[in-house]
C-alpha positions as CSV (number, residue, x, y, z in Angstrom):
1,M,0.0,0.0,0.0
2,P,1.7,3.2,-1.1
3,C,1.4,6.2,1.3
4,T,2.5,9.6,-0.1
5,F,3.4,12.5,2.1
6,S,3.6,16.2,1.4
7,P,7.0,17.9,0.8
8,G,6.7,19.6,4.2
9,D,6.9,16.2,5.9
10,R,10.3,15.2,4.4
11,D,12.2,15.7,7.7
12,D,9.8,13.6,9.7
13,L,9.9,10.7,7.3
14,S,13.3,9.4,8.5
15,N,12.0,8.9,12.0
16,I,9.0,6.7,11.2
17,K,9.1,3.3,13.1
18,L,7.1,0.3,11.9
19,E,5.3,0.0,15.3
20,N,3.9,3.5,14.7
21,I,2.1,2.5,11.5
22,N,-1.5,1.2,11.9
23,V,-4.0,0.1,9.3
24,T,-7.7,-0.3,10.4
25,L,-9.9,-2.6,8.4
26,D,-13.6,-2.2,7.7
27,D,-14.6,-4.7,10.4
28,G,-12.6,-2.7,13.1
29,S,-9.7,-5.2,13.2
30,M,-6.2,-4.1,12.5
31,G,-4.1,-5.0,9.5
32,V,-0.6,-6.4,9.9
33,V,2.1,-4.1,8.7
34,S,5.1,-6.4,8.1
35,F,7.5,-4.0,6.3
36,A,7.8,-0.4,5.1
37,S,10.2,0.9,2.5
38,Y,10.9,3.9,0.3
39,V,12.1,1.6,-2.4
40,P,11.4,1.5,-5.3
41,A,10.5,5.2,-5.1
42,I,14.0,6.4,-5.6
43,E,13.5,9.3,-8.0
44,A,13.5,12.7,-6.5
45,N,9.8,13.3,-7.1
46,E,8.9,9.9,-5.5
47,R,10.9,10.0,-2.3
48,L,7.9,11.0,-0.3
49,T,6.1,7.7,-0.9
50,L,6.3,5.0,1.8
51,L,5.4,1.5,0.6
52,L,3.6,-0.6,3.2
53,L,3.6,-4.4,2.9
54,G,1.6,-6.8,5.0
55,D,-1.8,-8.3,5.4
56,F,-4.4,-5.6,4.9
57,G,-7.4,-7.9,4.8
58,Y,-7.9,-8.3,1.1
59,R,-7.6,-12.1,1.1
60,H,-10.2,-12.2,3.9
61,G,-12.7,-10.1,2.1
62,K,-11.9,-7.0,4.1
63,D,-10.7,-3.6,3.1
64,P,-8.6,-0.9,4.8
65,V,-10.5,2.1,5.9
66,K,-7.9,4.1,7.8
67,V,-4.1,4.4,7.9
68,M,-2.3,6.1,10.8
69,I,1.4,6.9,10.6
70,E,3.1,8.7,13.5
71,G,-0.2,10.2,14.6
72,A,-1.2,11.4,11.1
73,S,-4.2,9.6,9.7
74,Y,-5.9,9.2,6.4
75,E,-9.4,7.9,5.7
76,G,-11.2,8.1,2.4
77,Y,-10.7,7.5,-1.3
78,G,-7.9,5.3,-2.5
79,L,-7.8,2.7,0.2
80,K,-9.9,0.1,-1.6
81,Y,-8.2,-1.7,-4.5
82,K,-10.4,-4.7,-5.1
83,D,-12.5,-4.4,-8.4
84,T,-11.2,-0.9,-9.1
85,G,-9.6,-1.6,-12.4
86,E,-6.6,-3.5,-13.7
87,S,-5.2,-6.4,-11.7
88,L,-1.7,-7.7,-11.6
89,M,-1.7,-11.0,-13.4
90,F,2.0,-11.7,-13.7
91,A,5.2,-10.3,-12.1
92,T,8.9,-11.0,-12.4
93,F,11.3,-10.6,-9.6
94,W,14.5,-8.7,-10.6
95,N,17.4,-8.7,-8.2
96,A,19.3,-5.5,-7.7
97,T,22.0,-6.2,-10.3
98,A,19.5,-7.2,-13.0
99,H,17.3,-4.2,-12.2
100,K,20.3,-1.9,-12.5
101,D,21.2,-3.5,-15.9
102,L,17.6,-2.8,-17.1
103,E,17.8,0.9,-16.1
104,G,21.0,1.4,-18.1
105,P,23.7,4.0,-17.2
106,G,21.3,6.1,-15.1
107,K,22.4,7.7,-11.9
108,I,20.6,7.8,-8.6
109,N,20.8,11.2,-6.8
110,K,21.0,11.0,-3.0
111,N,19.8,14.4,-2.0
């Protein structure tokens, strides 16, 4: 689940701890956040997107209704993905070396 922050939040993003991320499901139970990463959002205009991975209820017929990160919360449009359009039917895992080869001679800026 991608969570995008505003540019003014940039300084606070480095201090986010996994235990301070909560996802509430439509039956009131809590989703399980297993991992959070800023990768693959490594381009300058994407570095404000935190990708959450875990069990957010989809396989149990539930949907997330609220995401709370470090006291900031979001409820509303964009949390339900089921039956909203295209679905991922096939994916290929690329290790870091293969991914770099696919990108070509590009350069990652670390600002």
